[in-house]
N, C-alpha and C positions, 0 to 999 in steps of 0.2 A: 469462574471455571464451569464449564458444562458439567452435567451431572456424570457420575462415575461409569454408567454403561458405555460401552464402546460405540463410537459413532465414526461416520465417515465425512470428511470435510475436504472441500476444495480450497486450496490456498493459491492464489495467484501471485505471480511476482516472487516465488519462493527462493530464488538465488538473491533476492534483494535483502538489504540490511534488516528491515523490520519483519518482513514476511518470513524470512528464514528463522528468526526467533520464535515467531508465532508458531510455525510449522514444528519447530523443535519442542516447544512446550505441550503442544497437543499430542505428539508422539510419546513424549514422557509421561503423559497422563493416560496412556493406553489406547488412544483413538487411532484410527486409520486416515492418513492424509495423502491426497492426491495433489501434487503440485504441478504448476505450469509456469514456464518462464522462457522468454526468447533469447536470454543471456546476451543482450546487445552490448555494445562497446562504448556506452555512455562514460564508463570508467573502466579500469583494468579488469578484464574478464577473468584473469587468474584469481581475483578475490571472490568473484561470484562462483567460480568452480570450487574454491576452498569451502564456501558455505555449502554448496550442494553436497560435497563429500561428508561434511557433518551429519547431514540428514540420512544419507545412504547407510552411514554406520550405525544408525539407530535402529535398523532392523528392517524386515520385510513389510512392515505396515506402511512405509512410505513408498509411493510410486511417482516417477517423474516424466513429465511430457515436456519435450524441448519444443515449445511451440508459442504461438502468439494469440492473445485474446481478441486481437483484430481479425483474426481468421475464423469465421463463423462456422465453417465445415470442421475445423479441428475441435472447436467446443462442442459441436453436435455429437461428434463421435464420443468425446469424453463423458458427456451427460448420458449418452446411450449405454455406455459400458459401466456406469457407477450409479449408485443411488445415494445422493448426498444428503445429509441432515442439515447442512448449511453451506453457504459460499461465503468466503472471507476474501474480498477482492483488494489486494494490496499492490497489484501491478500497476505501475505508472511511470510516466515520464515525469522526472523531478526536476526542480531548479527553476527559479524565477528568471534569471538572466538569460539562460539558454533559450527559454521559451519565446523570448523577444526575438531571438535570431532564427528560430525554426518553429513558428506557432502551429503549423499544420500538423506535425506529428504529435503534438500535445493533445490536439482535439481528436485525432484518430485513436490514439491509445487510451487517453484518460476518459473521453466521453464515448465514443463508438465502441470501444472495448467493454465499457461499463454496460452500454446498451446490449451488446452481444451476450453477456452473462445473464442479464435480466430476462432477455428473450428466451434463453434455453431453460431458465428456471421456471418460467411461466408455462413453457411447452410440457415440462415434465413434472411440475408440480412441487419443486423445492420452495419452501416458505420462509427462510430465513436468509437475509443478505446483510453482511456487514461490509461497509465502504470505508476504505482509508481516504480521507480528505485532508485538508491542509489549513493550518493557521493563517496561511497567506490571504485567505478570504477576509481576515480581520484588518488587513492593512489599509490604513486611511480611516478606520473607524474610531469613534470616540472611546477613550479608555475611562473605567476598566472595561474589558470585553466581557460580554455576557452571552450566553447561549441563544437568547431571544432576539440578538441583532439580526437584521434581515440579511446583511451581507450581500446585497443586490447590486453592488458597485465594485466588482473585482478590477484591480488595477494592473494586472498582468495576464498575458495569455494562459499562463500556468494556473492562476486562481480561477480564471474564467472556465477553463476546461473542467476544473474540479467542481465548480458550481453547476455546470451543465450535467455532470454526472450525478450530483445530489439531486437536481431537479428531475432528471429521469428516474431515479430511484423513487422519488415521491410519486410520480405518475403511476409507476408499477404497483406500488403500495395501494394507491387509491383504486386502481382498476382490478388488481388481481389478488389483493389482500396479501402481498408479500410483506412480511415484517422486516423493517429496514432500521439498522443502527448506523449512524455515521460518526466516525472519529475524526476529529480535526487535529491532527498531530502538530505540536510545536517542535522545536529542535531536539532531536534525539542523538544521543552519543553512546558509545560502548564498543566492545571488541569487534574487529572486523567491519567497522563503520565505513560509510562512504568517504573516501579520500578527498572529495571536493568540499566537504564540510570544513568549517573554520578551524575546529581543534586539530585535526590531521594536517591541514594546510600551515597552521602556525608552527606546530612541532617540526615539519619539514623545513620550513624556512628558517626557524632558529637553528636546527641541525646544519643547515647549509651556510649560515651566516648571512642569509639573505634578509634585507628590510622587510618587515611585515607590510603587506598591502591592506589598507583600511579604507573602507567605504563610509561615506558620511562624515560627520563632525567629531566622531569619537565619544559622544554623549549617550548613544543608544545602548540598550541593555537587552539581554535574552534570558530566557528560561530554558533550562536544559533538563531533559528527562532521560533516565537510563533506559536502555532498550529492553531489559527484561521487564521493566514496569510497564512500558508502552505495550509490550506483547501480552502481558497478563490482562491489562485493561481491555485490549482489543478481543481477547478470548471471552472475557466476561460480557463483552457487548453481544455475544451469541445468545444469551439468555433473552427471553421475551420481554 
């Protein structure tokens, strides 16, 4: 957790599952949060609006911009109007399967959006960047996974777009001394979670009496992490 003195953070994707909890924890700790989200319809928008209401109820320390990190002019205005201690970029197009149907939107959001943020940070002198990446980069890699794996062979457009964002962040670290922390999330669960994730899909199918749709041979396993723990770890990554 950042030190106790109040700070100002930009949290992107704040209507999303993990980013919303990150913003909530920062607000609870007495910090100011500026959130941006385009509130797209990848899944039910009502769930995203519900999450935003939670942040609004936490007081005047939260301000929201309904916008897109792909829009460089919007980001320029946000950075001109605020002095950020750090940027936590959790805005993303998520999902491996959909990325194979529409790879272009994954590159524009996950890679170009990240570049837009880094460009504004370099322009105004913000020195701390936390990037939400993905465990999908480890797909096809030998187990057990370790942080030192090069993960240079992403096997989905989603993973490739996240690898591009990581690579650009390293470039800005090298060129402009921006301190970068990358969090490669594994499967996250918790209240108001994404309805396309397996836990909620299984519950829905069981309630409907619909047979569960299973990919693979049934022998695969997953590690699940509770959203509050993921958010705490993401905030801890703000530390140098």
